[in-house]
C-alpha positions in Angstrom: 95.6 -9.4 75.2 97.8 -12.1 76.5 100.0 -13.9 73.9 100.7 -17.6 74.1 104.1 -19.0 72.8 103.7 -22.1 70.7 107.1 -22.1 69.0 110.1 -19.9 68.9 108.6 -17.7 66.2 104.9 -18.3 66.7 102.5 -16.8 69.2 98.7 -17.1 69.3 96.3 -14.7 71.0 95.0 -16.2 74.2 91.4 -15.8 72.8 91.0 -17.4 69.3 88.1 -16.6 67.0 86.5 -19.7 65.5 84.8 -19.6 62.1 82.9 -22.9 62.3 79.5 -21.3 61.7 80.6 -18.4 59.6 78.3 -19.3 56.7 75.3 -18.9 59.1 76.2 -15.4 60.1 75.0 -13.9 56.8 77.7 -11.3 56.8 78.7 -9.4 53.6 82.4 -9.4 52.8 82.6 -5.8 54.2 80.8 -6.8 57.4 83.1 -9.7 58.0 86.1 -7.6 57.4 84.8 -5.2 60.0 84.5 -8.0 62.5 88.1 -9.2 61.7 89.4 -5.7 62.2 87.4 -5.4 65.5 89.0 -8.7 66.7 92.5 -7.4 65.8 91.9 -4.1 67.5 90.9 -6.1 70.7 94.0 -8.3 70.6 92.5 -11.4 68.9 94.8 -12.2 66.0 94.3 -16.0 65.7 91.5 -17.3 63.5 90.5 -21.0 63.5 89.2 -22.8 60.4 88.8 -26.2 58.9 88.4 -27.2 55.3 85.0 -28.7 55.9 83.4 -25.9 57.9 80.1 -24.7 56.4 80.2 -27.6 53.9 83.5 -26.4 52.5 82.4 -22.7 52.4 83.7 -20.9 55.4 87.4 -20.6 54.4 86.4 -19.0 51.1 84.0 -16.5 52.9 86.9 -15.5 55.2 89.3 -15.2 52.3 86.9 -13.0 50.3 86.7 -10.6 53.3 90.5 -10.7 53.8 91.0 -9.9 50.1 89.4 -6.5 50.8 92.4 -5.6 53.0 95.3 -7.9 52.1 97.7 -6.1 54.4 95.9 -7.6 57.4 97.4 -11.0 56.7 100.7 -10.1 58.3 98.9 -9.2 61.5 97.0 -12.5 62.0 97.6 -16.2 62.5 95.5 -18.6 60.4 94.8 -22.1 61.6 93.0 -24.7 59.5 92.4 -28.5 59.7 92.1 -31.3 57.2 91.4 -35.1 57.3 87.6 -35.2 57.5 85.8 -35.9 54.2 82.1 -35.0 53.9 79.7 -36.7 51.6 79.2 -34.7 48.5 77.4 -35.8 45.2 79.5 -33.2 43.3 82.8 -34.8 44.3 83.6 -38.3 43.1 85.9 -39.1 46.0 83.3 -38.0 48.5 80.9 -40.8 48.3 80.6 -41.1 52.1 81.6 -39.4 55.3 85.0 -40.7 56.2 88.5 -39.8 57.2 91.5 -39.3 54.8 94.9 -38.5 56.2 96.8 -39.8 53.2 99.8 -37.7 52.0 98.0 -36.8 48.7 94.8 -35.7 50.6 96.7 -33.5 53.0 98.6 -31.8 50.2 95.5 -31.3 48.2 93.6 -29.9 51.1 96.3 -27.4 51.9 96.4 -26.2 48.3 92.6 -25.7 48.4 92.8 -23.9 51.8 95.5 -21.6 50.5 93.3 -20.7 47.6 90.2 -20.3 49.7 91.9 -18.1 52.4 93.7 -16.0 49.8 97.1 -16.5 51.3 100.4 -18.2 50.4 101.0 -19.8 53.8 99.1 -21.2 56.8 100.5 -20.7 60.3 99.1 -23.9 61.7 97.7 -27.1 60.1 95.9 -29.6 62.2 94.9 -33.2 61.5 91.2 -32.8 62.4 90.4 -36.2 63.9 92.4 -39.4 64.7 92.2 -41.7 61.6 92.2 -45.5 62.2 93.7 -45.9 58.7 96.4 -43.2 59.3 99.8 -43.9 57.8 102.1 -41.8 60.0 104.9 -42.1 57.5 102.7 -40.5 54.8 101.6 -37.8 57.2 105.2 -37.1 58.1 106.1 -36.8 54.4 103.2 -34.4 53.8 104.2 -32.2 56.7 107.8 -32.1 55.6 106.9 -31.2 52.0 104.5 -28.4 53.3 107.2 -27.1 55.7 109.9 -27.1 53.1 107.8 -25.3 50.6 106.8 -22.6 53.1 103.1 -23.4 52.7 102.6 -24.4 56.4 104.7 -23.1 59.3 103.7 -25.5 62.1 101.6 -28.6 62.7 99.3 -29.9 65.4 96.4 -32.2 65.8 92.8 -32.0 67.0 90.8 -34.4 69.2 93.8 -36.7 69.6 94.1 -38.8 72.8 97.6 -39.1 74.4 98.5 -42.4 72.8 97.4 -41.2 69.4 99.4 -38.0 69.8 102.5 -39.8 70.8 102.3 -42.3 68.0 102.0 -39.7 65.3 104.7 -37.4 66.8 107.1 -40.4 66.9 107.2 -40.3 63.1 107.7 -36.6 62.7 111.0 -34.7 62.3 109.5 -31.8 64.3 107.3 -31.8 67.3 103.6 -31.0 67.1 102.8 -27.7 68.8 99.2 -28.0 69.9 96.2 -30.3 70.3 92.7 -28.8 69.8 90.4 -30.5 72.2 86.9 -30.2 73.6 87.2 -28.6 77.1 84.8 -26.5 79.2 83.4 -26.1 82.7 80.8 -28.7 81.6 82.8 -31.3 79.6 85.8 -32.7 81.5 86.7 -35.9 79.6 90.0 -34.5 78.2 90.9 -33.1 81.6 90.4 -36.4 83.3 91.7 -39.0 80.8 95.3 -37.7 80.5 94.8 -35.7 77.3 95.3 -32.3 79.0 98.1 -33.8 81.1 100.0 -34.8 77.9 99.8 -31.2 76.7 101.4 -30.1 80.0 104.0 -32.9 79.7 104.9 -31.8 76.2 104.7 -28.1 77.1 102.1 -27.5 74.3 99.3 -25.0 75.0 96.0 -26.6 74.0 93.2 -25.0 72.0 89.7 -25.6 73.5 86.7 -25.9 71.3 83.2 -25.5 72.6 84.4 -23.7 75.7 80.8 -22.8 76.6 79.6 -26.4 75.9 77.2 -25.2 73.2 75.4 -23.0 75.7 73.5 -25.9 77.2 74.4 -24.9 80.8 72.6 -21.5 80.4 69.2 -22.8 79.5 69.3 -26.6 79.9 67.0 -28.3 82.4 68.8 -31.6 83.2 70.0 -32.2 86.7 73.6 -31.5 85.6 72.6 -28.3 83.8 71.0 -27.0 87.0 73.8 -28.1 89.2 76.6 -26.5 87.1 74.5 -23.3 86.5 74.1 -22.9 90.3 77.8 -23.2 90.9 78.6 -20.8 88.1 76.1 -18.3 89.4 77.6 -18.5 92.8 81.1 -17.7 91.5 79.7 -15.0 89.2 78.3 -13.1 92.2 81.6 -13.5 94.1 83.9 -12.2 91.4 81.5 -9.6 89.9 81.5 -11.1 86.4 78.9 -9.7 84.0 77.8 -13.1 82.7 78.1 -16.9 83.1 80.1 -16.9 79.9 82.8 -14.9 81.7 82.9 -17.4 84.6 83.3 -20.3 82.2 86.1 -18.7 80.4 87.8 -17.6 83.7 87.6 -21.2 84.8 89.6 -22.3 81.8 92.1 -19.4 82.2 92.7 -20.4 85.8 94.1 -23.8 84.8 97.9 -23.6 84.4 98.0 -25.3 81.0 97.6 -22.0 79.1 94.3 -23.1 77.5 93.3 -21.0 74.5 89.5 -21.0 74.1 88.0 -20.8 70.6 85.1 -18.4 70.5 82.8 -19.4 67.7 80.5 -16.5 67.6 80.0 -13.6 65.2 78.6 -11.4 67.9 80.9 -8.8 69.4 79.4 -9.0 72.8 79.9 -12.8 73.0 83.5 -12.4 71.9 84.0 -9.7 74.4 83.0 -12.0 77.2 86.1 -14.2 76.5 88.3 -11.0 76.5 86.8 -9.6 79.7 87.2 -12.9 81.5 91.0 -12.5 81.3 90.7 -10.0 84.1 89.4 -12.7 86.5 91.3 -15.5 88.3 89.3 -17.9 90.4 90.7 -19.1 93.7 90.9 -22.8 94.5 87.6 -22.9 96.3 85.8 -21.3 93.4 87.5 -23.4 90.8 86.8 -26.7 92.6 83.2 -25.8 93.4 82.6 -25.7 89.6 84.7 -28.8 89.0 82.8 -30.9 91.5 79.5 -29.5 90.2 80.4 -30.8 86.8 81.4 -34.2 88.0 78.3 -34.5 90.3 80.2 -35.7 93.3 82.8 -34.5 95.7 86.5 -35.0 95.3 88.1 -37.8 97.3 
């Protein structure tokens, strides 16, 4: 498995396992531990979380499984996010769905994540969404406190546009090291609006969520679905890929930005597709055929 360098002493596996829907997989602790061990055996050592996933349940489910084999912690990298607040009648501060990137909220969220994940440090903390009420000085103070205490090693953001990224980083004593963005051979917004360009400018490898666009291209019946599917099928036949999944992952891998796709499945065969795709590299003709199919018009 290829390793991606994010900082001097931090590498992620090129394929990242996402736990967004972990609570829907209905795994026992032992079954989840088996999946974690399978991922590690296949070179996937980076696991992506957020405090809110599964209605605040997924981190704890993962931590319960990890507690069955605590020694695995030193072999993996844990990513989590904070800043989104979900409405919850059981929590007085959660009267509505909103953002909270205050210093106190960030610190409290990390403490809860550490408890949930059964660990004493997080490898990467991300601000989950841009917050129009963000006080960047407060975020900087929170990051510095977490860094100095050893509770978080590095920091990044998620879903930030280039101007939002630059604004926050300008207040920080250390550079951000990633931006987790939506990106796939179906959704090109962040490739076309400068967000991915900023990652390359800053030399930060991006994490890509929804790298298969939620699967809509496989079964959807819109004109775009059919157009993109036809292009993917054509390239699949040429490179000998086993599935359209592999072609979509290979399309991301071919880009020079060291994109790290987040595979949000509990099925080994779906995770394997992202691993297998590392053996393919599309040529310019193949890559652009898919690119223009997604856009729906030819390049100038």
